[in-house]
C-alpha positions in Angstrom: 21.7 10.7 -10.9 24.8 12.8 -11.3 26.4 11.0 -8.3 25.8 7.6 -10.1 27.2 9.1 -13.3 30.3 10.1 -11.3 30.8 6.5 -10.2 30.4 5.3 -13.8 33.0 7.8 -14.9 35.4 6.4 -12.3 35.3 3.1 -14.2 35.5 4.6 -17.7 38.2 7.1 -16.9 40.1 4.5 -15.0 39.9 2.2 -18.1 41.3 5.0 -20.3 44.2 5.7 -17.9 45.0 2.0 -17.5 45.0 1.4 -21.2 48.0 3.9 -21.4 49.6 3.3 -18.0 49.3 -0.5 -17.8 48.6 -1.6 -21.4 49.5 -5.3 -20.7 47.4 -5.4 -17.5 44.9 -8.0 -18.8 47.8 -10.4 -19.5 48.3 -10.7 -15.8 45.1 -12.7 -15.8 46.5 -15.3 -18.2 49.2 -17.1 -16.2 50.5 -17.5 -12.7 54.0 -16.2 -11.7 55.5 -19.5 -12.8 54.1 -18.9 -16.3 51.6 -21.7 -16.0 48.1 -21.0 -17.5 45.4 -20.1 -15.0 41.6 -19.9 -15.3 40.5 -16.3 -14.5 38.1 -13.9 -16.0 40.1 -10.8 -16.9 37.2 -8.5 -16.0 37.6 -9.5 -12.3 41.0 -7.8 -12.6 40.1 -4.9 -14.9 37.0 -3.6 -13.2 38.7 -3.2 -9.8 41.8 -1.7 -11.4 39.6 0.7 -13.4 37.6 1.7 -10.3 40.7 2.3 -8.2 42.6 4.3 -10.8 39.6 6.3 -12.0 38.5 7.1 -8.4 42.0 8.4 -7.5 42.2 10.5 -10.7 38.7 12.0 -10.5 38.8 12.6 -6.7 42.2 14.4 -6.8 41.1 16.3 -9.9 37.9 17.5 -8.2 39.7 18.3 -4.9 42.5 20.3 -6.5 40.1 22.2 -8.7 37.9 23.0 -5.7 40.9 24.3 -4.0 41.5 26.7 -6.9 37.9 28.0 -6.3 38.3 28.0 -2.5 36.9 31.6 -2.2 33.8 30.8 -4.1 30.6 30.1 -2.2 30.4 26.5 -3.5 33.9 25.3 -4.7 32.5 21.8 -5.5 30.1 23.3 -8.0 32.9 24.8 -10.1 35.1 21.7 -9.6 32.5 19.3 -10.8 31.5 21.7 -13.6 35.1 21.4 -14.9 36.1 17.8 -14.0 33.0 15.9 -15.0 33.0 17.1 -18.6 36.7 16.4 -18.9 36.3 12.9 -17.5 33.3 12.4 -19.9 35.3 13.4 -22.9 38.3 11.2 -21.9 35.9 8.3 -21.5 34.1 8.9 -24.8 37.4 9.2 -26.7 38.6 6.0 -25.1 35.4 4.1 -25.9 35.4 5.4 -29.5 39.0 4.5 -30.1 38.5 1.1 -28.6 35.4 0.4 -30.7 37.0 1.7 -33.8 40.1 -0.4 -33.2 42.5 2.4 -33.5 45.8 3.3 -31.8 47.3 1.9 -28.6 43.9 1.5 -27.0 43.2 -1.5 -29.2 46.0 -3.8 -28.2 46.6 -7.6 -28.4 45.2 -7.7 -24.8 41.7 -7.3 -26.2 42.0 -10.8 -27.7 42.1 -12.2 -24.1 38.9 -10.4 -23.3 37.1 -11.9 -26.2 38.3 -15.4 -25.3 37.2 -15.2 -21.7 34.2 -12.9 -21.1 32.2 -15.0 -18.8 32.7 -16.0 -15.2 33.3 -19.6 -14.2 30.9 -21.1 -11.6 33.6 -20.7 -8.9 34.0 -17.0 -9.8 30.3 -16.5 -9.9 29.9 -17.9 -6.4 32.9 -15.9 -5.1 31.6 -12.7 -6.6 28.1 -13.2 -5.2 29.5 -14.1 -1.8 31.7 -11.1 -1.6 29.0 -8.8 -2.7 26.5 -10.1 -0.2 29.1 -9.8 2.6 29.9 -6.2 1.5 26.2 -5.3 1.4 25.5 -6.8 4.8 28.4 -5.1 6.5 28.0 -1.6 4.9 24.2 -1.3 5.0 23.7 -2.9 8.4 26.0 -0.3 10.0 24.9 2.8 8.1 21.5 3.5 6.4 18.7 5.9 6.1 15.1 5.0 6.7 12.5 7.7 6.2 14.2 10.9 7.4 16.3 9.1 10.0 20.0 8.2 9.7 21.0 5.0 11.5 24.6 4.7 12.5 25.5 1.2 13.9 26.6 0.8 17.5 29.9 -0.7 16.5 30.9 2.1 14.1 29.4 5.4 15.5 32.7 6.3 17.2 34.8 6.3 14.0 32.0 7.7 12.0 32.0 10.8 14.2 35.0 12.4 12.5 34.1 10.7 9.2 30.7 12.3 9.0 32.1 15.6 10.3 34.6 15.6 7.4 32.0 14.5 4.8 29.6 17.2 5.8 32.4 19.9 6.0 32.7 19.4 2.2 29.1 18.6 1.1 27.5 21.2 3.4 30.5 23.5 3.7 33.6 24.6 1.9 36.4 23.1 3.8 39.2 24.6 1.6 41.9 24.9 2.7 41.1 21.7 4.6 41.2 21.3 8.4 40.1 18.5 10.7 36.4 18.7 11.6 37.0 17.7 15.2 40.0 20.1 15.6 39.1 23.0 13.4 41.4 25.9 12.4 44.6 24.0 11.9 46.2 21.8 9.2 44.8 18.3 8.3 46.9 15.4 9.5 44.2 12.8 8.8 43.9 10.9 5.5 40.6 12.4 4.4 40.3 12.0 0.7 37.9 9.0 0.8 35.6 11.1 2.9 36.0 14.0 0.4 34.9 11.6 -2.4 31.8 10.6 -0.4 31.1 14.3 0.2 31.3 15.0 -3.5 28.9 12.1 -4.2 26.4 13.6 -1.7 26.9 17.0 -3.2 26.1 15.5 -6.6 22.8 14.2 -5.3 23.3 10.8 -3.8 21.7 10.3 -0.4 24.3 10.2 2.3 24.0 6.4 2.9 24.3 5.7 -0.8 27.2 8.1 -1.1 29.1 6.3 1.7 28.0 2.7 1.1 28.4 2.3 -2.7 32.1 3.3 -2.9 32.7 1.3 0.3 31.2 -1.8 -1.3 33.1 -1.3 -4.5 36.4 -0.9 -2.5 35.6 -4.0 -0.4 34.8 -6.1 -3.4 37.8 -4.8 -5.3 40.2 -5.8 -2.5 38.8 -9.3 -2.4 39.0 -9.9 -6.1 42.6 -8.6 -6.3 43.6 -10.8 -3.4 41.9 -13.8 -5.1 44.0 -13.1 -8.2 47.2 -12.6 -6.2 46.7 -15.9 -4.5 45.9 -17.6 -7.8 49.1 -16.2 -9.4 51.2 -17.2 -6.4 49.9 -20.7 -5.9 48.4 -21.5 -9.3 45.3 -22.9 -7.6 41.7 -21.6 -7.7 41.0 -23.2 -4.4 43.8 -21.3 -2.7 42.3 -18.1 -4.0 39.0 -19.0 -2.5 40.5 -20.0 0.8 42.6 -16.8 0.9 39.4 -14.8 0.6 37.8 -16.9 3.4 40.7 -16.2 5.7 40.6 -12.5 4.7 36.9 -12.5 5.9 37.2 -14.5 9.1 40.3 -14.1 11.1 42.3 -16.7 12.9 42.5 -16.4 16.7 42.3 -18.4 19.9 39.8 -15.9 21.4 36.7 -18.0 20.8 38.2 -21.1 22.2 39.6 -19.3 25.2 36.2 -17.7 25.8 34.5 -21.1 25.7 37.2 -22.7 28.0 36.5 -20.0 30.6 32.7 -20.5 30.7 31.6 -21.5 34.2 30.7 -25.2 34.6 27.1 -25.9 33.6 26.9 -23.0 31.2 25.3 -23.9 27.9 27.7 -23.1 25.0 24.9 -22.2 22.6 23.1 -20.1 25.1 26.3 -18.2 26.0 27.2 -17.5 22.4 23.7 -16.5 21.6 23.3 -14.1 24.4 26.7 -12.4 24.0 26.7 -9.2 22.1 30.3 -8.0 22.8 33.4 -8.7 20.8 35.3 -11.5 22.4 38.6 -10.4 23.8 41.7 -12.1 25.1 44.2 -9.4 24.2 44.3 -5.6 24.9 41.7 -3.6 22.9 40.5 -6.7 21.1 37.0 -5.9 22.4 37.1 -2.8 20.1 36.7 -5.1 17.1 40.2 -4.1 15.9 40.8 -7.4 14.1 37.5 -8.5 12.6 35.2 -7.4 9.7 34.0 -4.5 11.8 37.2 -2.6 10.9 36.0 -2.4 7.3 32.7 -1.1 8.5 34.0 1.8 10.5 37.2 2.5 8.5 35.6 2.5 5.0 38.8 3.8 3.4 40.9 0.8 4.6 39.5 -1.6 2.0 40.2 1.0 -0.7 43.8 1.3 0.5 44.2 -2.5 0.6 42.9 -2.8 -2.9 45.4 -0.4 -4.3 48.1 -2.2 -2.3 47.2 -5.6 -3.8 47.1 -4.1 -7.3 50.6 -2.6 -7.0 52.0 -5.8 -5.5 50.4 -7.8 -8.4 52.2 -5.6 -10.9 55.7 -5.9 -9.4 55.9 -9.5 -8.2 56.8 -10.9 -11.6 60.3 -9.5 -11.1 60.7 -11.6 -7.9 59.9 -14.8 -9.8 62.2 -13.8 -12.7 65.1 -13.5 -10.3 64.5 -16.8 -8.6 64.1 -18.5 -12.0 67.4 -16.9 -13.2 69.3 -18.0 -10.1 67.9 -21.5 -10.5 69.3 -21.7 -14.0 72.8 -21.1 -12.7 72.8 -24.7 -11.5 73.1 -26.2 -15.0 76.0 -24.0 -16.0 78.3 -24.7 -13.0 81.5 -26.5 -14.1 82.9 -29.4 -12.2 86.0 -28.5 -10.2 87.5 -31.9 -9.3 87.3 -35.6 -10.0 87.2 -36.3 -6.3 83.5 -36.6 -5.2 83.6 -34.7 -1.9 85.9 -32.0 -3.3 83.8 -31.8 -6.4 80.5 -31.4 -4.5 82.0 -28.8 -2.1 83.6 -26.9 -4.9 80.4 -27.1 -7.1 78.3 -25.9 -4.2 80.7 -23.0 -3.6 80.8 -22.1 -7.3 77.0 -22.4 -7.5 76.6 -20.0 -4.5 79.1 -17.5 -5.9 77.4 -17.7 -9.3 74.0 -17.0 -7.7 75.3 -14.0 -5.8 76.9 -12.6 -8.9 73.7 -13.1 -10.9 71.6 -11.6 -8.2 73.6 -8.5 -7.4 76.4 -8.0 -10.0 74.7 -8.2 -13.3 72.9 -5.6 -15.4 69.7 -7.6 -15.4 69.6 -7.5 -11.6 69.5 -3.7 -11.4 68.6 -2.1 -14.8 65.2 -0.7 -15.6 63.6 -2.8 -18.4 60.2 -1.2 -18.2 59.8 2.4 -17.1 56.1 2.7 -17.6 54.9 0.2 -15.0 57.0 1.5 -12.0 56.2 5.1 -12.9 52.5 4.5 -13.3 52.4 2.3 -10.2 54.4 4.9 -8.2 51.9 7.6 -9.2 49.1 5.3 -8.3 50.5 4.4 -4.8 51.6 8.0 -4.2 48.1 9.2 -4.9 46.9 7.0 -2.1 48.7 8.9 0.6 45.7 10.9 1.9 43.2 8.1 1.1 45.0 5.7 3.4 48.6 6.4 4.4 49.1 3.2 6.2 48.4 1.2 3.0 51.2 3.2 1.3 53.7 2.4 4.0 52.6 -1.3 4.2 52.9 -1.7 0.4 56.4 0.0 0.4 57.5 -2.4 3.2 56.4 -5.4 1.2 58.0 -4.2 -2.0 61.3 -3.3 -0.2 61.6 -6.9 1.0 60.6 -8.2 -2.4 63.1 -6.1 -4.2 66.0 -7.5 -2.2 66.0 -10.5 -4.5 64.3 -9.4 -7.7 65.2 -8.7 -11.3 65.5 -5.0 -12.4 65.3 -3.9 -8.8 65.8 -0.3 -9.8 62.2 -0.4 -11.0 61.2 -0.9 -7.3 63.5 2.0 -6.4 61.9 4.2 -9.0 58.4 3.3 -7.8 59.4 4.1 -4.2 61.0 7.4 -5.1 57.9 8.5 -6.9 55.6 7.4 -4.1 57.7 9.0 -1.4 58.0 12.2 -3.4 54.3 12.5 -4.0 53.6 11.7 -0.3 56.1 14.4 0.7 54.5 17.0 -1.6 51.1 16.1 -0.2 52.1 16.2 3.4 53.8 19.6 2.9 50.7 20.9 1.2 48.3 19.8 3.8 50.3 19.7 7.0 52.5 21.9 9.1 55.7 20.4 10.4 56.7 16.7 10.1 54.1 14.3 8.8 55.1 11.3 10.9 57.7 10.3 13.5 59.5 7.0 13.6 60.2 6.0 17.2 61.4 2.6 18.2 58.8 0.9 20.4 58.9 -2.9 20.8 55.9 -5.0 21.5 53.0 -3.1 19.9 50.2 -3.3 22.5 51.3 -6.5 24.1 51.0 -6.4 27.9 54.6 -7.3 28.2 56.9 -5.5 25.8 59.5 -8.2 25.6 60.3 -10.8 23.0 58.5 -13.6 24.8 55.7 -11.2 25.7 55.2 -10.3 22.1 55.3 -14.0 21.1 52.7 -14.8 23.7 50.5 -11.9 22.5 50.7 -13.1 18.9 50.0 -16.7 19.8 46.8 -15.6 21.6 45.8 -13.1 18.9 46.5 -15.2 15.8 45.8 -18.7 17.1 47.0 -21.5 14.9 47.9 -19.2 12.0 51.7 -18.8 12.8 52.1 -22.6 13.1 50.3 -23.2 9.8 52.5 -20.6 8.1 55.7 -22.1 9.5 54.6 -25.5 8.1 54.0 -24.1 4.7 57.3 -22.1 4.8 59.1 -25.4 5.2 57.6 -26.8 2.0 57.7 -23.7 -0.1 60.2 -23.1 -2.9 62.6 -20.2 -2.7 60.2 -17.6 -4.3 57.4 -18.6 -1.9 59.6 -18.3 1.1 60.9 -15.0 -0.1 57.3 -13.7 -0.4 56.3 -15.0 3.0 59.2 -13.0 4.5 58.2 -9.9 2.5 54.6 -10.2 3.6 55.7 -10.5 7.2 57.5 -7.1 7.2 54.5 -5.0 7.9 53.9 -7.1 11.0 57.5 -6.6 12.2 57.1 -2.9 11.5 54.0 -2.8 13.7 55.9 -4.4 16.6 58.9 -2.2 16.4 58.0 1.3 15.2 55.5 3.8 16.5 54.6 6.6 14.1 51.9 8.3 16.3 51.2 8.9 20.0 48.7 6.0 19.7 50.5 2.9 18.7 47.2 1.0 18.5 46.8 2.3 14.9 49.6 -0.1 13.9 47.0 -2.8 14.0 46.4 -2.2 10.3 50.0 -3.4 9.5 49.4 -6.6 11.4 46.2 -7.1 9.4 48.0 -6.5 6.1 50.5 -9.2 6.9 47.9 -11.6 8.0 45.8 -11.1 4.9 48.7 -11.6 2.6 50.2 -14.5 4.5 46.7 -16.0 4.5 47.5 -17.0 0.9 50.1 -19.4 2.1 47.9 -20.7 4.9 45.4 -21.4 2.1 48.1 -23.1 0.1 48.9 -25.5 3.0 45.2 -26.4 3.6 44.6 -27.0 -0.1 47.6 -29.3 -0.3 46.0 -31.4 2.4 42.7 -31.6 0.4 44.6 -32.4 -2.8 46.1 -35.5 -1.3 42.7 -37.2 -1.5 43.4 -39.0 1.8 40.7 -39.2 4.4 43.0 -38.2 7.3 44.6 -35.4 5.3 41.2 -34.1 4.2 40.0 -34.3 7.8 43.1 -32.3 8.9 42.3 -29.7 6.2 38.8 -29.3 7.5 40.0 -29.0 11.1 42.6 -26.4 10.2 40.0 -24.4 8.2 37.7 -24.3 11.1 40.4 -23.4 13.6 41.5 -20.6 11.2 38.0 -19.1 10.8 35.7 -19.9 13.7 36.6 -16.9 15.8 36.2 -14.6 12.7 32.9 -16.2 11.9 31.6 -15.6 15.4 33.0 -12.0 15.2 30.9 -11.5 12.0 27.8 -12.7 13.8 28.6 -10.3 16.6 28.9 -7.4 14.2 25.4 -8.2 12.9 24.0 -8.5 16.4 25.6 -5.2 17.6 24.2 -3.3 14.6 20.5 -4.0 14.8 18.4 -0.9 14.2 17.2 -0.8 17.8 20.8 -0.3 19.0 21.8 2.3 16.4 22.6 6.0 17.0 19.7 7.7 15.2 20.0 11.2 13.8 17.3 13.3 12.1 18.2 14.4 8.6 15.6 17.2 8.8 16.5 18.3 12.2 16.2 22.2 12.6 19.6 22.5 14.3 21.3 20.6 11.6 19.6 22.7 8.9 20.4 25.9 10.7 24.1 25.0 10.9 24.1 24.1 7.2 22.4 27.4 6.2 24.1 29.8 8.5 27.8 28.7 8.7 30.6 27.5 6.5 33.7 25.5 7.1 35.7 28.6 8.1 33.3 29.1 11.1 34.7 27.4 14.2 32.2 26.2 16.8 33.1 26.2 20.5 31.2 23.2 21.9 31.4 20.4 24.4 33.6 17.6 23.3 31.0 16.1 20.8 31.4 12.8 19.1 28.4 12.4 16.8 25.2 14.4 17.1 23.0 16.8 15.1 25.7 19.5 15.2 28.3 17.3 13.6 25.8 16.1 11.0 25.3 19.7 10.1 28.9 20.1 9.1 30.0 22.2 12.0 33.7 22.6 12.4 34.4 21.8 16.1 37.2 23.7 18.0 37.5 20.6 20.2 35.6 17.5 19.5 36.0 14.1 21.2 39.6 14.3 22.1 40.7 10.8 21.1 40.2 11.4 17.4 42.4 14.5 17.3 44.9 13.2 19.9 45.5 10.0 18.0 46.0 12.0 14.8 48.7 14.0 16.4 47.0 17.3 17.5 47.7 19.0 20.8 44.3 18.4 22.5 45.6 19.3 26.0 46.2 22.9 24.9 42.7 23.2 23.6 41.2 21.5 26.6 42.6 24.4 28.6 41.4 27.0 26.2 37.9 25.5 26.3 37.9 25.7 30.0 39.0 29.3 30.1 36.4 30.4 27.5 33.5 28.7 29.3 34.7 29.9 32.7 35.5 33.5 31.6 34.2 36.0 34.1 33.7 39.0 31.9 32.6 39.6 28.2 36.0 41.2 27.6 37.9 38.3 28.9 35.8 35.9 26.9 36.1 38.0 23.7 39.9 38.1 23.9 40.0 34.3 24.1 37.4 33.9 21.3 39.5 36.1 19.0 42.7 34.3 19.9 41.1 31.0 19.0 39.1 32.3 16.0 35.7 31.1 17.4 32.7 32.2 15.4 29.9 30.4 17.3 29.5 29.2 20.9 27.1 26.4 21.8 25.8 26.1 25.3 23.8 22.9 26.1 23.2 20.2 28.6 26.7 18.8 28.2 28.3 22.1 29.1 26.1 22.6 32.1 27.0 19.2 33.5 30.6 19.1 32.5 33.1 18.0 35.2 36.0 19.8 33.3 34.9 23.4 33.9 32.2 25.5 35.7 30.1 27.0 33.0 29.6 30.8 33.2 26.5 30.8 31.0 25.3 34.3 32.0 28.6 35.8 30.9 28.2 34.3 27.5 24.6 35.5 27.3 25.7 39.1 28.1 28.6 38.9 25.7 27.0 37.8 22.4 23.6 37.7 20.7 21.8 34.4 20.7 21.0 33.3 17.1 19.5 29.9 17.7 17.6 28.3 20.6 15.8 25.0 21.1 14.6 23.1 24.2 14.0 24.3 27.7 15.7 24.3 31.1 18.7 22.0 31.4 18.0 20.6 27.9 18.1 24.0 26.3 20.6 24.4 23.5 21.7 27.9 22.5 24.1 29.2 19.8 25.8 32.5 20.2 27.4 34.5 17.3 30.6 36.1 18.4 30.3 38.5 15.4 27.3 40.0 17.2 28.6 41.4 20.5 26.3 42.8 23.1 29.0 44.7 25.1 31.2 47.6 24.6 34.7 46.5 23.6 
């Protein structure tokens, strides 16, 4: 129950913070960016905003307090003992003031809430659809039945470090924090979402509830904020719905290419029904990089996107204000000559000069008119850095391009300075050395890293989407075109910059651009439907199908891949898992085979070297540790082994079937047995698993 109470506090604490940080937030639900009235229930904005802001505040508060009690046996106990009452008091005071109608907390914004409390039928359908989709995705891929934990086939790989990090907090005391699959060093991985899940489990929520509930709330929040963003940009409810549809189901040629390559005589329905793999026509597409599976195995991504959408929502009015101001210059341009041609040329030149002066050489173009919003938004975005760093970078890229032609652009600079400053402080707190590197690398993961190779890759990956966007760009007004270019910047970044050794992780920037640009694809499709012409409507239907069919089939594949019979099943009551929980903490490093996910990881063991890809892609030197693992398992004498163990701060050594059959080293099991006392044993013969405690030597040093 305390875990559910924590989630409720996220909303109420977020409401209290938002009432002070963003007092006019509810007014964003009244009009679009062109000041035309829109139909939107304010709670579909407020509830996601409250959840996001409150979650960031409570999670960081809990983590930092736990850090202060790092030497205690259970840091989370003391952290929650202090933070939950504070959050409860803040929430109670906010609710009392609001009910009593006192102070700033009772603003004119409350009138809007009284006027529009209920959801329209469209909003009801949208909310139900998103909730059902979120439930299917999250619970199909991760759930508990009886005492068994089922981890879906399409997510178990990413869930290996996720569960390791979660259990390192809920079962251990991972303060100061290190990576569960590369223990003993700094933390380079954005882990705060996993910490929040761990705290929910610590507070009593079963692991699947602790992971799935915040994942669902994040997923739903991202969709609702995207819906509002589309509604404010286009002014059309239908465009918001279509933008959410395109968010769910990606555009790609992959399905059509797959069908075109089927052997003659093959039944299409049979082939699609029997297939259980993600369709692929580009490198690593068979990983499920581009479809809804991403939100299943990277639960923190939806949370990051939701914060990104909220910050963009708050800052975009400045873009439209500038474009409106520049447009007004037309009426004040004086005539330069009685001659028609000369007059037109001179007027155009004067108009252009006037626009440039208004856009770049006036006080309104640069001055800060509202300090509160950029400061609060900067703190919000900066707090996201170790929840999802890529979302921070993607948001800053969009805002940078937006600020190039925006009113009061120093507000954007203030937001960016706060965000970057907070990110810098966090990376220096958690990490040793540079957080990221920026290396030029053109082409992303395209087979041919040339301009035409990248274009061919995008055409195969995105299908008809680029052509739809180009068509809409041609008919958009200046502000729309500006936003389309701004929304494209994360994609350009993905194709030109590599920040880690694994450039594949840039796929998230491509997805950000596609999601945001999907608003304009939705705008074009809706324009066709609005023409009320049979051919235009038919074209709209065809475009919608071409933009979503691959994604729809991907969703079906996600469901097929994650049936219970295909899941990785772990025992929550397993003796090995319980032993690790009861006899080790997060400062105890385990020397093991390169585990991905198993009962040892579920127990919260901190692995010296887990499955290498996780740590390697995060920037750790896995080659060095591979060599150290080999030397320790191949050590000839107890003294040689003990020297290596102390050098690498190993507390426990596990010997099991994986070690005995490793092709990376020749296990000297007898040497380990003669060196240290065995403290746990299960199984027999080749399947025997033994744990040795290096603090209990059997030899004379």
